[in-house]
C-alpha positions in Angstrom: 3.1 -16.0 -3.3 5.5 -13.3 -4.3 6.4 -10.0 -2.5 7.9 -7.0 -4.3 6.9 -4.1 -2.0 6.4 -3.5 1.8 2.7 -3.0 1.1 2.6 -6.6 -0.2 3.9 -7.8 3.1 1.1 -6.1 5.0 -1.5 -7.3 2.5 -0.5 -11.0 2.5 0.5 -11.3 6.2 -3.1 -12.0 7.5 -3.8 -14.1 4.4 -0.8 -16.3 5.0 -1.9 -16.7 8.7 -5.4 -17.7 7.6 -4.2 -20.2 5.0 -1.6 -21.7 7.3 -4.2 -22.1 10.1 -6.2 -24.1 7.6 -3.2 -26.3 7.0 -2.3 -25.0 3.5 1.4 -25.1 2.6 2.3 -21.5 1.8 5.7 -20.5 0.3 6.7 -16.8 0.1 9.3 -15.5 -2.4 10.6 -12.0 -2.9 13.2 -9.9 -4.6 15.4 -7.5 -2.9 13.6 -4.5 -1.4 15.1 -3.4 1.9 11.8 -2.3 3.4 9.9 -5.4 2.4 12.6 -7.7 3.6 12.8 -5.9 6.9 9.0 -6.3 7.4 9.2 -10.0 6.5 11.9 -10.4 9.1 9.9 -8.4 11.7 6.8 -10.4 11.2 8.8 -13.7 11.2 7.4 -14.7 7.8 9.6 -17.4 6.2 10.7 -16.4 2.7 13.3 -16.9 0.0 14.9 -14.0 -1.9 15.2 -14.8 -5.6 16.6 -11.6 -7.2 18.2 -8.3 -6.4 16.4 -5.0 -6.8 16.6 -3.2 -10.1 18.6 0.1 -9.9 17.1 1.6 -13.0 14.2 1.2 -15.5 16.8 -0.2 -17.9 17.8 -3.0 -15.6 14.2 -3.9 -14.7 13.8 -6.4 -17.6 17.0 -8.3 -16.7 16.0 -8.5 -13.0 12.5 -9.6 -14.0 13.8 -12.4 -16.2 16.1 -13.6 -13.4 13.3 -13.5 -11.0 10.9 -15.4 -13.2 13.5 -18.1 -14.1 14.3 -18.7 -10.4 10.6 -18.7 -9.5 9.9 -21.2 -12.2 12.6 -23.6 -10.9 11.2 -23.4 -7.3 7.6 -23.9 -8.5 8.5 -26.9 -10.7 10.1 -28.4 -7.6 7.2 -28.1 -5.2 4.3 -28.2 -7.7 1.9 -25.5 -6.3 -1.9 -25.6 -6.9 -2.2 -21.8 -6.7 0.3 -18.9 -7.2 -0.7 -15.4 -6.1 0.7 -11.9 -6.0 -0.1 -8.2 -6.2 0.5 -7.2 -9.8 1.5 -10.7 -10.5 3.7 -10.5 -13.6 6.0 -13.3 -12.6 3.3 -15.3 -11.0 0.9 -15.2 -14.0 3.7 -16.3 -16.3 5.2 -19.1 -14.2 1.8 -20.5 -13.2 1.1 -21.2 -16.8 4.3 -23.2 -17.1 3.7 -25.4 -14.0 0.0 -25.9 -14.5 -1.0 -23.9 -11.4 -3.9 -21.4 -11.1 -2.8 -17.8 -10.8 -4.8 -15.3 -8.7 -3.6 -11.7 -9.1 -4.7 -8.7 -6.9 -4.3 -5.2 -8.2 -5.5 -1.7 -7.7 -3.3 0.7 -9.7 -4.8 1.7 -13.1 -2.0 3.8 -14.3 0.6 0.9 -14.0 -0.2 -0.1 -17.6 3.0 -2.0 -18.1 2.2 -4.4 -15.3 -1.4 -4.7 -16.4 -0.4 -5.6 -19.9 2.3 -8.1 -18.8 0.3 -9.8 -16.2 -3.5 -9.7 -16.8 -3.6 -11.6 -20.1 -1.9 -14.6 -18.5 -3.7 -14.5 -15.1 -6.5 -17.0 -14.4 -8.2 -14.6 -12.0 -7.7 -10.9 -11.5 -9.2 -9.4 -8.3 -9.7 -5.6 -8.1 -11.6 -3.2 -5.9 -15.0 -2.1 -7.3 -13.4 1.3 -7.9 -10.8 0.0 -10.3 -11.2 1.9 -13.5 -9.3 0.0 -16.2 -10.1 -3.0 -18.4 -9.3 -6.5 -17.4 -9.1 -9.5 -19.8 -10.4 -12.8 -18.6 -11.9 -13.6 -15.2 -12.3 -10.4 -13.3 -13.6 -10.5 -9.7 -14.5 -7.2 -8.1 -15.0 -6.6 -4.4 -16.2 -3.7 -2.3 -13.1 -2.6 -0.5 -9.4 -1.7 -0.8 -6.1 -3.6 -0.4 -5.6 -1.8 2.9 -8.7 -3.4 4.4 -6.9 -6.8 4.3 -4.8 -5.6 7.2 -6.4 -2.5 8.7 -10.0 -3.7 8.9 -11.1 -3.5 12.6 -11.3 -7.3 12.7 -7.5 -7.3 11.8 -6.0 -4.3 13.5 -6.3 -2.3 16.7 -4.0 0.7 17.2 -1.7 0.8 20.2 -1.6 4.3 21.6 1.8 3.7 23.3 3.2 4.7 19.9 2.7 8.3 20.8 5.3 8.1 23.6 7.6 6.3 21.2 7.7 9.4 18.9 7.7 11.9 21.7 4.1 13.0 21.4 1.0 12.9 23.5 -2.8 12.7 23.1 -3.0 16.5 23.5 -0.7 17.1 20.5 -2.1 17.7 17.0 -0.1 15.5 14.8 0.4 15.7 11.0 2.2 12.8 9.3 4.0 13.9 6.1 5.4 11.3 3.7 7.7 11.8 0.8 7.7 9.4 -2.1 10.5 7.5 -3.9 9.4 7.8 -7.6 11.6 4.9 -8.8 8.8 2.5 -9.8 8.2 2.0 -13.5 4.8 3.6 -13.3 6.1 6.7 -11.4 8.7 7.7 -14.0 8.1 11.4 -15.0 5.5 12.0 -12.2 5.9 14.2 -9.1 4.3 15.3 -5.9 5.4 18.2 -3.7 7.2 21.1 -5.4 8.7 22.2 -2.1 8.2 20.0 1.0 9.8 22.6 3.2 6.9 25.0 2.5 4.3 22.3 3.2 5.9 21.4 6.6 6.3 25.0 7.7 2.6 25.8 6.8 1.3 22.8 8.7 3.5 23.6 11.7 2.1 27.2 11.7 -1.2 25.7 12.8 0.4 24.4 16.0 0.7 20.9 14.8 3.7 18.7 15.3 4.8 17.4 11.9 6.3 13.9 11.8 8.1 13.2 8.6 8.7 9.9 6.9 10.1 9.1 3.4 10.4 6.1 1.1 13.9 7.3 0.2 16.3 9.7 1.9 14.9 12.7 3.9 16.3 16.1 2.7 19.0 17.1 5.3 17.2 20.4 6.1 14.1 18.4 7.2 15.9 15.6 9.1 14.9 17.0 12.5 11.2 16.2 11.7 11.9 12.6 10.8 10.8 10.1 13.4 12.4 6.8 14.4 9.8 4.0 14.6 9.9 0.3 13.8 8.1 -0.1 10.4 5.4 -2.4 11.9 4.3 0.3 14.2 3.7 3.0 11.6 0.0 2.1 11.3 -0.4 2.7 15.0 0.9 6.2 14.5 -1.2 6.8 11.4 -4.4 5.8 13.2 -3.7 8.3 16.0 -2.6 11.2 13.8 -4.9 14.2 13.1 -3.9 14.4 9.4 -1.8 12.7 6.7 -0.3 14.8 3.9 1.9 12.9 1.4 2.9 11.7 -2.0 2.1 8.0 -1.2 -1.2 6.7 -2.4 -1.1 3.5 -0.2 -0.5 5.6 2.9 -3.3 7.9 2.0 -5.7 4.9 1.7 -4.4 3.5 4.9 -5.0 6.7 6.7 -8.5 7.0 5.3 -9.6 3.5 6.3 -8.3 4.2 9.8 -10.4 7.4 10.0 -7.5 9.8 9.6 -8.1 12.4 7.0 -5.6 12.3 4.1 -4.3 14.8 1.6 -2.8 13.0 -1.4 -0.3 15.1 -3.4 0.7 13.4 -6.6 0.3 14.0 -10.4 -1.2 10.5 -10.6 -4.8 9.7 -9.7 -6.3 6.4 -8.6 -9.8 5.0 -8.5 -9.7 3.8 -4.9 -8.6 7.2 -3.7 -11.4 8.9 -5.8 -13.8 6.6 -4.1 -12.5 7.4 -0.6 -12.7 11.0 -1.5 -16.5 10.5 -2.0 -16.6 9.7 1.7 -14.7 13.0 2.4 -11.8 11.1 3.9 -9.3 11.9 1.1 -8.5 15.1 -0.7 -6.6 14.2 -4.0 -4.4 17.0 -5.2 -3.3 16.0 -8.7 -3.2 19.1 -10.9 -0.5 21.8 -11.5 -1.5 23.7 -8.3 -1.5 20.5 -6.2 0.9 21.8 -3.5 -1.1 25.0 -2.9 -4.3 23.0 -2.7 -2.6 20.4 -0.4 -1.4 23.1 2.0 -4.9 24.7 2.1 -6.6 21.3 2.7 -4.1 20.2 5.4 -4.4 23.5 7.2 -8.2 23.3 7.1 -8.2 19.8 8.5 -5.9 20.6 11.3 -7.7 23.8 12.3 -11.1 22.0 12.2 -9.9 19.7 14.9 -12.8 17.8 16.5 -15.5 19.8 14.7 -15.5 17.0 12.0 -16.6 13.5 12.9 -13.9 11.5 11.1 -14.9 8.3 12.9 -18.4 8.5 11.4 -17.0 8.9 7.9 -14.9 5.9 8.5 -17.9 3.9 9.8 -19.7 4.7 6.5 -16.7 3.1 4.6 -16.8 0.0 6.8 -20.5 -0.4 6.3 -20.1 -0.7 2.6 -16.9 -2.7 2.3 -15.7 -6.2 3.3 -12.8 -7.7 5.2 -10.5 -8.1 2.2 -8.5 -10.9 3.9 -11.7 -13.0 3.9 -12.3 -12.2 0.2 -8.7 -13.0 -0.8 -8.6 -16.3 1.1 -11.8 -17.3 -0.5 -10.5 -16.6 -4.0 -7.2 -18.4 -3.4 -8.9 -21.5 -1.9 -11.5 -21.6 -4.7 -8.7 -21.5 -7.3 -7.0 -24.4 -5.6 -10.1 -26.5 -5.8 
């Protein structure tokens, strides 16, 4: 399997554990991504790095060719039965060359380049029921989200000692704010917050403590709101927060399946967030007035406090979805015969 993003590490970690426990030989390959590599190391997941990161859209093609060539050489050496990934451009191509089955997981409709490069070559494409884009070939849908592979209650229990680690307590109202990176190929030309300073100040005016995180560098004027926490503990914090407001779609979905209301601020929309919005766990702010709407929604959530039963809304989600690790393992083992 291949890893390109920290979210892929979270997704595949329990899947690797299940496959390994069943005595399958699992090999993990990645390309340079500081956050993803740090998580692989933290979780003690053996891996081999095959390529550096691409610093620009222009260098992406060269990096991808290097990655695929090296993956092909490794795959030819150990002769896999199945190759799997999220997105799966390299996996779907290389699997054809080494006579392996490819199983691709994906949930991002607007990433059309990845869809067009991977899906026509993949043997099986697995998406959430909410995925609203065409898929050629074998398409397996499931009731759930990538985030339920690792945050389903069968897979994750939050540790409330994380509050002490960030200098907070159970009595505090906590808003987690996340700034995006915007360097991915499908994010070019898109945007989220117009002025994150205003968002944070308005949330703090409710009496909430704002804890800031970012995929890239935090603006110097906001550095005092940034928290220091090992990356593997972030979901503990997200589960115990009162609200999430941010540009990251994955984090919005993570918050929602943990029962933390999420405000997603991004010019891009996604099927899985639209579905979570139908459970009143996500507010998607995608239009030209997205920052104003996000501020209003975040303030309303924080001021409502315990008047809203977020746990009940989460329970409705869990009643209608599956443990995605179980689904993924079943698809991979089926493909392997």
